[in-house]
N, C-alpha and C positions, 0 to 999 in steps of 0.2 A: 470529624474535625475539619475546620476550614484550612486552607493551604497555609495560613500563617500560624496554625496551631492554637488559635485563640478561642476556638468554638465554631459555631456554624451559623453565622448570620445568614439570612436568606432562607431560613426554614420558616417561611411565611407563605401566605397564599400567592405572593408574587413569584415564588419558585415554579409554580405550575401555571402561570398566567398564559403561557403559550398553548395550553391544552384547552382550547375552546371547540365547540361543536363544528364551527366553520373550518377551522384549520385541521381538525381531525378528519373531517370528511374529505378535504383536499388531499391530505397525506395518504389516506386509504386509497383514493382513486389513483394517485401516482404509484403507489406500491403495487396495486393490482395490475396496473398497466405494465409495470416491469415484470411482475410475475407471469402474466400472459405472454409477454415477449420472450423472456429468457427461458421459461419452461418449455415454450413451443420450440425455441431454437435448440434446446437440448433434447427434444423429442420425448419429453415427459408428457406433454399435451399435444393433441393432434387437432388443431382447429379446422372445422369444417366450413368450406366456402358457402356463403349465402348469395353471392353475386355482388358486383359493383364494389369490390374491396371490403365487403362485410363478411365476418366469420362468426362462428359460434363455438363454444366449448361447454360440454356437459359435465356436471359433477359426477362423482363416482356412482351415485345411485340413479343418475339420469334425470333427477327431479328438478335440479337447478340448472339454468342456462345462462351463460355469459355471452353477450353479443358485443361486438366491437368492429371498428374500422381499422385497417392496418395497411401500410405500404410494405411491399416485399423487396428486399435488396439482396445483394451478393452475400454469400456465406450463410444462406438461409436466415437472414436477419429479418426480424419483424419489428417494424416501426408502428407500434400501437398507439393510437391517439386517445389520450386519457379521457377527453370529454365525450368520446363516442361510446364508452363502456356502459352497459346496463346489465342488470342482474334480474332474473325472472324465475318465479316458482308458482305453480298452481294458478297461472294466469295473472299473477300480480307482479308488479315491479318492486324490487326490494333495494335497500341501500347497498352501496358497494362497500364491502367490509373485508379487510385483509385477513383478519383472523378467521372469519368464517370461510373465506376463499381457501385458506390452507386446509381447514378441517373438511370442507366439502370435497377437496381433491387429495386428501391424504393418501389414498390408495394409489392414485396415479403418480404421486410424488414419491411413493415408497417410504413414507415416514413410519417408523416403528413406534410402539407405545412408549419406549424409553426416550427417543429423540424428539417426538412431537411436542411435549410441553415446553422443552428448552427452546426449540425452534420458535414456538409461539411467543416465548419471552423475547427472543431476538427480534422477531417481527414487531412486537410492541415497542421495544426500545427504538428500532428503526423509525417507526411511525412518529414516536415522540420527538426524535431528532429532526425529522422532516417538518413537523409542526413548529419546532423552535426556529428553524431556518426560515420558514415562511413568515415568522413574526419579526425578523430582523428588517432594518430599513432596506428597501429594494435598490439594488445597484445594477445598472445596465451592463451588459457584456462589454460594450464600448468603453465605459468608465473603468470597469475592472481590468480590462486588457492594458490600460495605461497606468494601473496602480502599482504600488511598490510590492516587493517580493512577499512580505508577510500578509499584506491585504489580500493578495491573490490566494495564498495558502489557506487562510482562514475564511475565504469567501467561497470555497467549494461547497456545493450543495448535494451532489449525487452520491459520492463515495464510489466504491469499486463498480465499474459499469456492468459487470456480469452478475455478481452476487445479488440476490434479491434481499436477503437479510444481511445487510452490510454495515450496520451500525449497532450491533448488539451491545457491546461494552457492558456485559453482565457483571455486576459488582459495583458499579457506580450508583449511588443515590442521586436524587435530582439536584441536591445542593452541590454534590461532587461533579455532576454534569456541568453545571454552570461554572465551576471552578476549573475543570480539566479538559472538557471537550474542545477540540480544535476550533470548531465553529463558534464557540463562546468567546474566543480570543481574549481570555482573561489572563493577564500576566501573573506569573507565580515565581516563587523562589524555591530552589531545590533544598531538600533536607540532606544534611551531611552526617555521616556516621564514621567513627573511628573503628576499623575492623582489625582485630589482632592478626599479626603476620603469620601466626602458625596455622591459620585456616584461610588465608587470603593471598591471592597472587595478583601482582600488577605486571603487565607486559606492555611493551611499547616498541615503536619503530627504532631502528638502529641509532638514530641520532637524538633520542629522547631519554632524559634522565628524570627520575620520578620527582624529586624535590623541586627542581627547576620547573617542571611541567605543571605541577599543582599550584605552585606560586603564580605562574603566569595565568592560570585559569581562575584562581580564587582571589589573588592579591595577597601581598605580605601581611596586611592587617588581619585578614580573615584567618590565614593559616596560623599566624602567631596567636590569635585569639583562641583558636581551637586547641593549640598547644597548652595555653594557660588553663583551659577548661579541664584538660586531662591532668595537668600537674596538680590542680586543686583537689583532684580525687586520688592523688598519689600514683598517677600513671604517667608513663614516659611516651611521648609522641613517637620516639624512635621504634617502639614496639608495634606500632599500628600503621595502617594504610588508610587513607581517606577514601570514602565511597560515597558518591552522590546517589540519592534515592528519591524516587517519585513520592511526593507527600502522601498520596493515597496508600502507597505500599507500606510506608512506615506506620501510619496511624491505623490502618485496617488489617494489616497482615503481620509485619515483622514484630510488632509489640506483643502479639499473642503467639504466633507460630514459632518465633525465634526468642521467646521469653527467657529460655535457659541461657542463651548466648548473652542476652542483656544482663541477666542476674549475675553471671559469672565474669562480666566485664570484658568478654571477647568482642562484644559490640557496645559502643558507647555513643549515645545521642549527643551531638555537638550543636545542633541548631540549624538555622538556615544560612545559606550563603547570601552575599550582597546582590549578586546579578539577578536580573529579572529575565524570564524565559517565556516563550510561547509554545504551547503544544502544537506539533505538526500533525498532518493527516494520519500518520501512523500511530497516534495517541501517546506513545511512550517515548518519543523523541522530541527534544526541546531545542529551539533556536534562541540564542542569546540576543535579546533586544537591547541590553545595556551596552554591549560591545559586539556588534554583528560580525566582527572579524574573528572573534573567539570561536571555539569549537562548539558544534552541537553536542548535546549530551543525550545518549540513549539509555534508558533505565529499564529495569525489570518491572513488570506490572501484571499482577496475578488477576487480570480481568479477561473474561472470555469474549473474544471478538472475532467474527468471521472465521470460525473453524479452528481457532487456536487459543490457548491460554497465552497471554502476551508476556511470558516470562523471558529471562535471558539466562542461558546456561553458563555457569562459572567455568565448566570444562571447555565449552566452545570458546569462551572469551580469550583463553590463553594463547591460541594460535591466531587470533584475529589480526593483530598488527602485522605479523609476518606474511599472512595471505595478502593483505592489502599492499604491502611493500613489494611483494613478488609481482603482483598484477600491475602496479604502477611502473615497475621497471620494464615489463613486457611492453606496455603501451608506449613508453618513452623511446624504446628501441625499434618501434615498428613504423616504417615510412608511411604506410597507408593511414594508420590511425593518427599520426602526427599531422599529415596533410588534411585530415578531416577536423583537426583541432579538437579531437576527442579527448576526454579526460574523466577521471573519477575523483571524488572527494574521499580521501582515505580515512579509514578508521585507525587513528594514530596510536591510540592507547586504550587499554581495557583493564578492568579490575573485576575480580569475582571472589565471592566468599563461599566456602564449602561447608555446609552443615553435615558433619560426618555421620551423625546418627540417622538423619533422613536419607542420606546416601546408602547407608547400610540396609535400609528398609525398603528401598525403591529401585526401579530399573531406570535406565537413561532417559526414558520418555516422561518421567514423572514431573509434574509441575513443582513438586517440592524441591527439586534440584535447580530450579530456575527462578528463585525468589530474590536473590541478592547478587546482582552483577550490573555492570555499566560499561559503556564505551564512549570514547570521545571521537567525533568525526569532524574532519576539516570543514570550515565554512567556505562556500564558493564566493563570498562577497569580495575578498581581496583580489580575486582574479579578474574582476570586471574592469573594462576599459571605459573611458568617458563616453557617455551616450548609451551605454548598455544597461539592461535591467534583467532581472531574473523572474522566472515563473515556473511553477511545477507543470510538468507536461500533462498532468491530469486536467489542467485548465483547458486544453484543446477540446475536451468533450463537454465543457461547461456550456449550458444554455440558460439564459436568463428568464425572468418571469414573462417576457414578451415574446419568447421563442427565438431570440437572436443568440448566436453562438460567439463564444470567445475567439474561436479560430477565424470565424468570418470577420470579426473586428480587427484582428491582426492583419488579415489579408487586405482589408480596406485601408488600414493605416500604411501598409508597406507600399501601396501603389503598384504592386506587381500584378501581372495576370495570375489568377488563382493556381494554375498548374505550375507556373514558375515558382511561386511561393511554396507550394507543396514539395517541389523537387529540392529546394534548398533545405527544407525541413527533413526530407528523407535522406539527403546526403549527410546531414548532421546526426540523425538518429538511426536510421535503418542500416546504412552502409557500415558503421562500426560493428553492429550486431552480426551482419553477414561475414565481415572479415574475421572477427574473432572466432566465429563458428568454423569457417572453412580453413583458416590458417592454424588454429590452435585447438579445435574441438572444444571450445569454451562457450558455455551458454550462461545467459544472465536471467534475471527475473525483471524484464524491462517494462513493467507496467507504468502507468502514468505517475504514480506516487514515487516511484524509484528513479525518476529522470527529472532533472532540472534543465530548463532551456535558457540559453542566453539569447536575449532578444535586443535587436537594435532597429529602430524605425519600423517596427512591426514585423521584421524578418528574423527568422531563427538563424543565428550565426554559428552556434555550436551546441552540443549536448553534453551534459555532465551526469554520469551515472553514480548511484550511491547504493547503500545497503549491500556491501560486497561479500563479506566473509560468510554470512549465513545463507547467501542466495546463489552465488556463482557455482558452477560445476565444470569440471574437465571430464569429458567423456571418452578420452582416448586412453585405453588400458596401458599403452606403452609410453605415454608422455613421461618425461623426466621431470619430476617435481621435488623440490627440497623437502626434507622430512617434516618441517613444520607446516608445510602446504599440502601434504599428502591427503589430508582430510577432505579436500574438495574433489578428489577423484571419485566418480561414481560409475557404476555399471548401468548402462542404458542399452536396451535392444536397438539394433541397427535401424529398424523401421520406425523407431520413435524419436531418434535423435533430432530430426528436422522439425519435430513438433515444437521445439524451442523457438522456432520462428513462426511456423504455421499457426500454432495455437496462441502463444504468448503475444505475438505481434499482430498477425493478420486477424485472427478471430477475436482476440480480447482487446484490441485497440483500434486497428484500422477499420474493422467492421463498423464500429460506431462512428468514427471520424468521417468515413466515406458517406454513410447514410445521413449524418448531420449536415454536411456541406451540400449534399444533393437536395435534401428536404428544404433547406433554406434558399435554394436557388443560387448558391455561390459557385458550385462546381459539380457537374454531373458525374454520376458514379462511373461511367465508362472511362471518362478522362482521368478520374482519380486512380483507378486500377491500372490504366495504361501508364500513368506516370510512375506508379510503384514498379511496374515491370521495367520501365526504362531505367530506373535507378538500379535495379538488380542487374540488368544487362550491362549498363555502363560499368558497374563495379567488376563484373566478371571479365569484361574485355580489358580492364586495367591490370588484371593479375592472371595472365594466361598460364602461368606456371601451376595454377590450382585447377586446371581444366578437368583433371581426373576426379577431383573431389566434387566439382559441380555436377559431373555425370552421376557420381555415386549417390549424392544427396541432391536430387533434382527439385529445384524450387519452382520449376515449371511443370511439375507432375500434374496430371489431369484432376486428381483429387487427393485429399488427405483425411486421416482419421479425425472425427469430431471428438475431442476430449472435453469432458463436461465438468465445470467447476461446481455448479449447484448440486449436482448429483454427489459430489464428494461431501459437501456440507449437510445434505439431507441424510446421508448415510452415517456420518459421524461428525457432529458439530463441536466436538471437543478437541479432536486431533485428526484433522483431515488428511495430512500427509506427513510422512517421516522425511524430514529435509535431507537426511543422509541417504534416503532411497526414494527420490522424488517420483520415479516412474512406477514404483511398486504399487501405488494406490490408485493409479489413473483409472477413470471411468470413461469408457468409449460408447458411442451410440451411432454406429454407421459412419458415413463419410460426408465430407463437404466438397463441392466443386471448387477447385482452386481458381480464384478470379483473375489470376495473371497467366494461366495456362494458355489462353487463346492469343496472347501477345508474344509467345515464344518465337 
């Protein structure tokens, strides 16, 4: 069904107009480029030097040879140049084909018979998405860097910088791709259900009352209309809670999988709300474009993407507001974080429906327990001052069709020396991560999509973190936490704790940013990492009372373990990691030289 429930216009040849031979060839070249780079980084592939920056990789059977040019950077980063890649077998040059690339190297990649076809489907979907993005009107990095918040959000082209198959979205048909993919930027309205209170829980921050909250989000007319819809069926609104649902989830999942709940009127379809939303990079989270000051809505979506079914656990939702309130209080009472103007956007309310029969039949990992839940997250828009704008931090890794970077465009706009621009960004982003780690043993999932930057005249003024309750962890076994917050405590081996900075920040973000700025001639890699080191040193000197922790968890250690993300997905692309035990599934492949060690 289309997002308005009226059918599926767009089921014509136009729906696949982006799938042309030229765009497909371009998408394949880009994906093989990334595969060579990231699989080499994770030491799944061992490129052999041919001289003058040229390398080769052989297929499992040794019969196919990939040749390419690459620059080498800190943290064993491979900057592979897409146009340089060629593929050869039996003395012939063959087309560069991502699906054949994976099959030819399945042994090196460790792909099992069970995982391989699903991974190929994820690769196919990622290729299709790349072809679609290349068919959009081309926007330069300089233009995008000055664009509004949602233009930047929907203008991202790469996805997660580490994962090769990063736009799987298995479950979407092509018409649904056009309706729901972030890059399609198609406004939609959310479906609303009435869920009976005997199986549904609504939880919220201490200052939030259910009826007032939903009326503020939906409007009196919509809420009263929903009440009339229930009354016409002989049902009382007081017996139900309102739940926002992704249109795909309703039409493709709940109408079948939750048919018993619908038939017994424990779930009642009410129709769509009035407000229009845009899907964000995370696919299942929506920004309100009708009223940007209203909350984001995050919904359950039973679509497989990047190692997880993107559901939401009703059980997890119950403690979500309490965890966010606890963290907000911690930030508000910390002088270092306040001085950095650091903040989060809180998940203020959550609702979850428990299907008791599926719960009786499954364990806590099951996607059947994650089909009907939602949360409301604060919008950052009301916090802006005049002259400020917002951008996803993922944008700093964006490179346009001409090879120009978004970060380089911001630096040019700022008029600052590149290293000074970088230091201001680091003080906004890295410093709060360091302080919460050393002062509170608290770690984030601070990748680009989870951070929003506040920008003024091209300069990063402050950072806003999001996606709190499902992602943060407290690694101190003795930390005093309220009962509702206890869930975020995890056991992490001592020698793995600092990987929350080394892996998540250095290897999975700074590795790419440093190489991008260097390749563009904006800022050399040596100065980049020296500036990172200066930020770390400056922070440590500002809090001498934590000196013992700095020795215990040494950010200037000579090396650290290489924790591999693609290896996780290649091993299990349905459930990469148990979020309640994030260290339990980690895949290591030797060590990396710490690029700031020499600046100690």
